Every structure is written in C-alpha cells, then in structure tokens.
C-alpha positions as CSV (number, residue, x, y, z in Angstrom):
1,M,-35.9,-6.6,-4.9
2,V,-36.5,-3.3,-3.2
3,Q,-39.5,-1.5,-4.7
4,E,-38.7,2.1,-5.9
5,K,-40.5,4.7,-3.8
6,K,-43.1,6.8,-5.7
7,L,-42.5,10.5,-6.2
8,L,-45.0,13.1,-5.3
9,S,-44.6,16.6,-7.0
10,I,-46.3,19.5,-5.3
11,V,-46.7,22.5,-7.7
12,V,-47.1,25.9,-6.1
13,P,-47.6,29.0,-8.2
14,V,-46.3,32.1,-6.6
15,F,-47.0,35.8,-7.3
16,N,-46.1,38.5,-4.7
17,E,-46.5,36.2,-1.7
18,E,-43.5,37.4,0.4
19,E,-45.7,37.5,3.5
20,S,-46.8,33.9,3.4
21,I,-44.2,32.0,1.3
22,T,-42.0,31.2,4.3
23,E,-44.9,29.6,6.2
24,T,-46.0,27.8,3.1
25,V,-42.6,26.2,2.6
26,K,-42.5,25.3,6.3
27,R,-45.8,23.5,6.2
28,L,-45.0,21.8,2.9
29,L,-41.6,20.6,4.3
30,A,-43.3,19.3,7.3
31,L,-45.7,17.3,5.0
32,R,-42.7,16.1,3.1
33,D,-41.0,14.8,6.2
34,K,-44.2,13.0,7.3
35,L,-44.5,11.3,3.9
36,L,-40.8,10.5,3.4
37,P,-40.7,7.0,4.8
38,S,-43.0,5.8,2.0
39,L,-42.9,8.5,-0.6
40,D,-40.4,10.9,-2.1
41,V,-41.6,14.5,-2.4
42,E,-40.4,17.4,-4.5
43,L,-41.8,21.0,-4.1
44,V,-42.0,22.9,-7.4
45,F,-42.4,26.6,-7.0
46,I,-43.2,28.8,-10.0
47,D,-42.5,32.5,-9.5
48,D,-44.9,34.3,-11.9
49,G,-42.9,37.5,-12.2
50,S,-43.2,38.6,-8.6
51,S,-42.2,42.2,-7.9
52,D,-41.6,41.7,-4.2
53,C,-39.2,39.5,-2.3
54,S,-40.9,36.2,-3.1
55,L,-38.1,35.0,-5.5
56,P,-35.1,35.9,-3.3
57,L,-36.8,34.1,-0.4
58,L,-37.4,31.0,-2.5
59,R,-33.8,31.1,-3.7
60,N,-32.5,31.1,-0.1
61,M,-34.8,28.2,0.9
62,A,-33.9,26.2,-2.2
63,E,-30.2,26.5,-1.3
64,Q,-30.9,24.7,1.9
65,T,-32.7,21.6,0.4
66,T,-32.7,20.1,-3.1
67,S,-36.4,19.1,-2.5
68,I,-37.3,22.7,-3.3
69,K,-37.3,23.4,-7.1
70,V,-37.8,26.9,-8.3
71,I,-38.8,28.1,-11.8
72,A,-38.8,31.9,-12.3
73,F,-40.7,33.4,-15.3
74,S,-39.2,36.2,-17.3
75,R,-42.4,38.2,-16.5
76,N,-45.9,37.7,-15.2
77,F,-47.7,35.2,-17.5
78,G,-50.7,34.5,-15.2
79,H,-51.8,32.1,-12.6
80,Q,-53.0,29.4,-15.0
81,I,-49.9,29.5,-17.0
82,A,-47.8,29.2,-13.8
83,I,-49.7,26.0,-12.9
84,T,-49.1,24.7,-16.4
85,A,-45.4,25.3,-16.2
86,G,-45.2,23.5,-12.8
87,I,-47.1,20.5,-14.2
88,D,-44.8,20.5,-17.3
89,L,-41.7,20.2,-15.2
90,A,-43.0,18.0,-12.4
91,K,-41.5,14.5,-12.5
92,G,-43.8,12.8,-9.9
93,H,-45.9,9.7,-10.3
94,Y,-48.5,12.0,-8.7
95,V,-48.7,15.8,-9.0
96,A,-50.6,18.0,-6.6
97,V,-51.4,21.7,-7.2
98,I,-51.9,24.2,-4.4
99,D,-51.7,28.0,-4.1
100,A,-49.2,29.7,-1.8
101,D,-51.7,31.7,0.2
102,L,-52.5,28.7,2.5
103,Q,-56.3,29.0,2.1
104,D,-56.1,25.3,1.0
105,P,-54.5,23.3,3.8
106,P,-51.3,21.6,2.5
107,E,-51.8,18.7,5.0
108,L,-54.8,17.6,2.9
109,I,-52.5,16.5,0.1
110,E,-51.8,13.4,2.1
111,D,-55.5,12.6,2.3
112,M,-55.7,13.2,-1.5
113,Y,-52.9,10.8,-2.1
114,L,-54.4,8.1,0.0
115,L,-57.7,8.5,-1.7
116,A,-56.0,8.4,-5.2
117,L,-54.5,5.0,-4.2
118,T,-58.0,3.5,-4.0
119,G,-58.3,3.8,-7.7
120,F,-58.8,7.4,-8.7
121,D,-56.8,9.5,-11.2
122,V,-57.9,12.9,-9.9
123,V,-58.8,14.0,-6.4
124,Y,-60.0,17.6,-6.3
125,G,-60.7,19.8,-3.3
126,K,-64.4,20.7,-2.9
127,R,-65.1,23.6,-0.6
128,R,-67.7,23.1,2.1
129,S,-67.2,26.7,3.4
130,R,-65.1,29.7,2.4
131,A,-63.8,31.6,5.4
132,G,-62.8,35.3,5.1
133,E,-64.7,35.9,1.8
134,S,-67.4,38.4,1.3
135,V,-71.0,37.5,0.8
136,F,-70.8,39.0,-2.7
137,K,-67.8,36.9,-3.7
138,K,-69.4,33.7,-2.3
139,L,-72.6,34.5,-4.2
140,T,-70.9,35.3,-7.5
141,A,-68.8,32.2,-7.3
142,K,-71.9,30.1,-6.7
143,I,-73.6,31.7,-9.7
144,F,-70.5,31.4,-11.9
145,Y,-70.1,27.6,-11.5
146,R,-73.8,26.9,-12.1
147,L,-73.8,29.2,-15.2
148,L,-70.6,27.6,-16.5
149,N,-72.1,24.1,-16.2
150,Y,-75.2,25.3,-18.0
151,L,-73.1,26.7,-20.9
152,C,-70.5,23.9,-21.1
153,E,-70.7,20.5,-22.7
154,I,-68.8,18.9,-19.9
155,D,-69.5,18.7,-16.2
156,I,-67.2,20.9,-14.2
157,P,-67.4,20.3,-10.5
158,T,-68.9,23.2,-8.5
159,D,-67.3,24.9,-5.6
160,T,-63.8,23.9,-6.6
161,G,-60.5,25.6,-7.4
162,D,-57.2,24.4,-8.7
163,F,-56.4,22.5,-5.5
164,R,-56.1,18.9,-6.6
165,L,-54.0,15.8,-7.0
166,M,-53.5,14.0,-10.4
167,S,-51.9,10.8,-11.5
168,R,-49.1,10.6,-14.1
169,N,-51.7,9.5,-16.7
170,V,-53.7,12.7,-16.2
171,V,-50.5,14.8,-16.2
172,D,-49.3,13.4,-19.5
173,A,-52.7,13.9,-21.1
174,F,-52.9,17.5,-19.8
175,K,-49.5,18.3,-21.2
176,R,-50.9,17.5,-24.7
177,M,-53.3,20.4,-24.4
178,P,-51.3,23.5,-25.6
179,E,-54.1,26.1,-25.7
180,R,-53.2,29.6,-24.6
181,H,-56.4,30.7,-22.8
182,R,-56.3,28.1,-20.0
183,F,-58.9,27.2,-17.4
184,V,-57.2,24.3,-15.6
185,R,-60.1,23.4,-13.4
186,G,-62.1,22.9,-16.6
187,M,-59.4,21.2,-18.6
188,I,-58.8,18.4,-16.1
189,P,-62.5,17.3,-16.1
190,W,-62.5,17.5,-19.9
191,L,-59.9,14.8,-20.0
192,G,-62.4,12.4,-18.5
193,F,-60.3,10.4,-16.0
194,R,-61.9,8.9,-12.9
195,A,-62.2,11.6,-10.3
196,I,-63.5,12.0,-6.7
197,P,-63.9,15.1,-4.5
198,L,-62.4,15.6,-1.1
199,E,-64.5,18.0,0.9
200,Y,-62.8,20.6,3.2
201,D,-63.3,24.0,4.8
202,R,-61.3,26.7,3.1
203,V,-59.7,29.1,5.6
204,E,-58.7,32.7,5.3
205,R,-55.5,33.8,3.6
206,Y,-52.5,33.5,5.8
207,A,-51.3,37.0,4.8
208,G,-51.4,39.5,2.0
209,E,-54.2,40.4,-0.4
210,T,-56.0,38.3,-2.9
211,K,-54.5,38.2,-6.4
212,Y,-58.0,37.9,-7.9
213,P,-59.8,41.2,-7.5
214,L,-63.2,41.6,-9.1
215,R,-61.7,42.8,-12.5
216,K,-59.5,39.7,-12.8
217,M,-62.4,37.4,-11.6
218,L,-64.6,38.7,-14.4
219,G,-61.8,38.2,-16.9
220,F,-61.3,34.7,-15.5
221,A,-65.0,33.9,-15.8
222,T,-65.2,35.2,-19.3
223,N,-62.2,33.2,-20.4
224,A,-63.7,30.0,-18.9
225,V,-67.0,30.5,-20.8
226,F,-65.4,31.3,-24.2
227,S,-62.8,28.5,-23.8
228,F,-65.3,25.7,-23.0
229,S,-68.5,26.6,-24.7
230,K,-69.9,27.6,-28.0
231,K,-73.3,28.3,-26.5
232,P,-72.7,32.1,-26.5
233,L,-72.8,31.9,-30.3
234,T,-76.0,29.8,-30.2
235,I,-77.5,32.3,-27.9
236,A,-76.5,35.1,-30.2
237,I,-78.2,33.5,-33.1
238,R,-81.4,33.0,-31.1
239,L,-81.2,36.6,-29.9
240,G,-80.9,37.7,-33.5
241,F,-84.0,35.7,-34.5
242,L,-85.9,37.1,-31.5
243,T,-84.9,40.6,-32.4
244,I,-86.1,40.1,-36.0
245,L,-89.4,38.6,-34.7
246,A,-89.9,41.6,-32.4
247,G,-89.3,43.9,-35.3
248,I,-91.8,42.1,-37.5
249,L,-94.4,42.1,-34.7
250,G,-93.8,45.7,-34.0
251,G,-94.2,46.5,-37.8
252,C,-97.5,44.6,-38.0
253,Y,-98.8,46.4,-34.9
254,M,-97.9,49.8,-36.4
255,L,-99.6,48.8,-39.7
256,Y,-102.7,47.8,-37.8
257,L,-102.8,51.1,-36.0
258,K,-102.4,53.0,-39.3
259,L,-105.1,51.0,-41.3
260,F,-107.7,50.1,-38.7
261,T,-107.7,52.6,-35.9
262,N,-107.6,56.3,-35.3
263,I,-104.7,56.0,-32.9
264,P,-101.7,57.9,-34.2
265,V,-98.6,55.8,-34.9
266,P,-95.7,56.7,-32.6
267,G,-93.2,58.8,-34.4
268,L,-89.6,59.9,-33.9
269,T,-89.3,58.7,-30.3
270,A,-90.2,55.1,-31.2
271,V,-87.9,55.1,-34.2
272,L,-85.0,56.4,-32.2
273,L,-85.6,54.0,-29.4
274,S,-85.8,51.0,-31.8
275,I,-82.5,52.1,-33.4
276,V,-80.7,52.4,-30.1
277,I,-81.9,49.0,-28.9
278,F,-81.2,47.1,-32.1
279,S,-77.8,48.8,-32.5
280,G,-76.9,47.7,-28.9
281,V,-77.9,44.1,-29.8
282,Q,-75.8,44.2,-32.9
283,I,-72.7,45.5,-31.1
284,L,-73.2,42.9,-28.4
285,L,-73.4,40.1,-30.9
286,I,-70.3,41.4,-32.8
287,G,-68.5,41.5,-29.5
288,V,-69.3,37.8,-28.8
289,V,-68.0,36.8,-32.2
290,G,-65.0,39.0,-31.7
291,E,-64.1,37.2,-28.5
292,Y,-63.9,33.9,-30.4
293,I,-61.9,35.4,-33.3
294,A,-59.5,37.0,-30.8
295,R,-58.8,33.6,-29.3
296,I,-58.3,32.1,-32.8
297,F,-55.8,34.9,-33.5
298,E,-53.9,34.2,-30.2
299,E,-53.7,30.4,-30.9
300,V,-52.6,30.6,-34.5
301,K,-49.6,32.7,-33.7
302,G,-48.2,29.6,-31.9
303,R,-46.1,31.5,-29.4
304,P,-44.8,29.6,-26.3
305,L,-47.0,29.8,-23.3
306,Y,-44.2,31.1,-21.1
307,F,-40.5,31.9,-20.9
308,V,-38.3,30.8,-17.9
309,A,-35.6,33.2,-16.8
310,E,-34.1,31.1,-14.0
311,T,-34.3,27.6,-12.5
312,I,-33.0,26.3,-9.2
313,N,-32.5,22.6,-8.5
314,I,-34.2,21.6,-11.7
C-alpha cells in the first residue's frame, strides 16, 4: 500500500509587497520543487487589502500553478489577522508562516520540517542577528520581549517573530482561539505544545519599506501586553496605594511643620503640584482600565475577524 504524501502549507501574508512578491514566489516554488519527491506543498498567500500591484501579480502567478492559493481580503484587516486567515484555510499536515519581505529565508522551512519530524509540534525561528535594522529598533525589540515575559503568565520566546512551522494538532488548537486582538507569537506558546527554536541570521528586506513603523510597533506592543497580561491592573492598584501612602506621609510632614517647627508650610505651589501629579496618575489608571474595557467591547460584538473578497485555487 502506497503511503500518502504529507502536505505542507506555507502561509504568506502580503501587504503592498509588489517589489518583492515575485522573488518571494520564485524562492518558495524552488523550495516546493525540492521537497516534492517526499512532500506535497501548497503556498497560501493572503492579500491584506494591498493598494499596489501585489494582488494582480499574485493572480497572474496563481494562474500558472494550482500550488499557489490566493485569498484577498475586502480591506486591510492587519498582519495578525492575515496570518490567522491563512492558517484557517491551510490544509497541510504541517503549516509554516513566513512574511513576504524575505527577511526570513524561505529555505529554512525545510530545516524546520525536518526538525519537527524528530518529535516537535512547533519549530520557531529565533534570530541570532538582525541585519538592516537600526540600533534603536534592535534595542527596543530586546526590551519589549523581556518586558513582555515579565508581565505575562506564559513564557514567550525572546527574539522571535511569526516565522515558524506548526503541526496539524497546533493548527487545530489555534483555530479554536477566536479573539480579535491577536498576538500570534504569544498565542502559539500559550497552547503549550512541544516547541524548539531554530536559530538563524535575519537578513535585510529584499525590497520596499517596513510595514511596521514606530507607531505600529508601539500599538503592536501595547496589544501584546493587554492581550496576555492582567499585571497592568495589578500595577495600577499598587500605584494607587503608593499614591495614597505618599499623600498620607506628605500630610503628616505638613502637620509636623505646622505644630512643631517655625518653618512655614508650603502653600499654593505645593497644592497645585500635588493636584497635577495625582490627576495625572488618575488619568493614567483610568486609561489602563479603559484599554481592557475597550477589548471587552470589541470581543462581545462578535464580528467576524475578516471578510474575503476573492479566492484563487481555493
């Protein structure tokens, strides 16, 4: 009896990558041809509402081979949602996720697959170095992952991205997590399956500009913290107690000056300064609580994560 070949699905989110998408497809097809004797491969591209020629280019390439599957969103829903859609529709026994900018070498997916066959459900790329990135970005990324691990109840691997390979068990479990504010590189470790890193050197973008400028990175980091940790609320409570304690101590000091010394008690300036500081603390704490309430509001509406406008070879 001939054993059925396993299927590997490679999920590629795409947003305005017209300058690199042709080279990305070329290298992924070369990987597919290399693996074909022992493994079937499908390439699942998710166009996340691109405004350039990314989608027409994908259409043309999909017409030439049924191995290329294309999902086009009705609008831009975001990188993490695009990854989710690709995983939802991938049929493989194993599913790999890689960005279209070629900073993560597609050829390493073969190494990930071979490593997974030794008994691991998740093989994630761990960056030894990050070429083409500023010192500021490298430093902030390092701080972010350490801070996230401090705040979160789960251990999220440091110096990683969404470049990884997962078994069908992990994919099926992941698909049962419908939350809207998604942080995929944290959701996969939360599942708890056996995982192992594959270290590699990240290269520069093949072409184009990063889709994660500072503003988006800050939003991404904030989303990760509020999605995976309730410690900000605990810190807010502690900060409130410290503020009360500081007020009591300050009041006792003022009373001491008034009753037992001839030193004049600070007047209007001290009062105004105290009001400004305590008002700022209150607004900060309200903002923290507001972030959690906003997420509850988004979740209870129960809207679909995304809408698909077009599919090719699906």
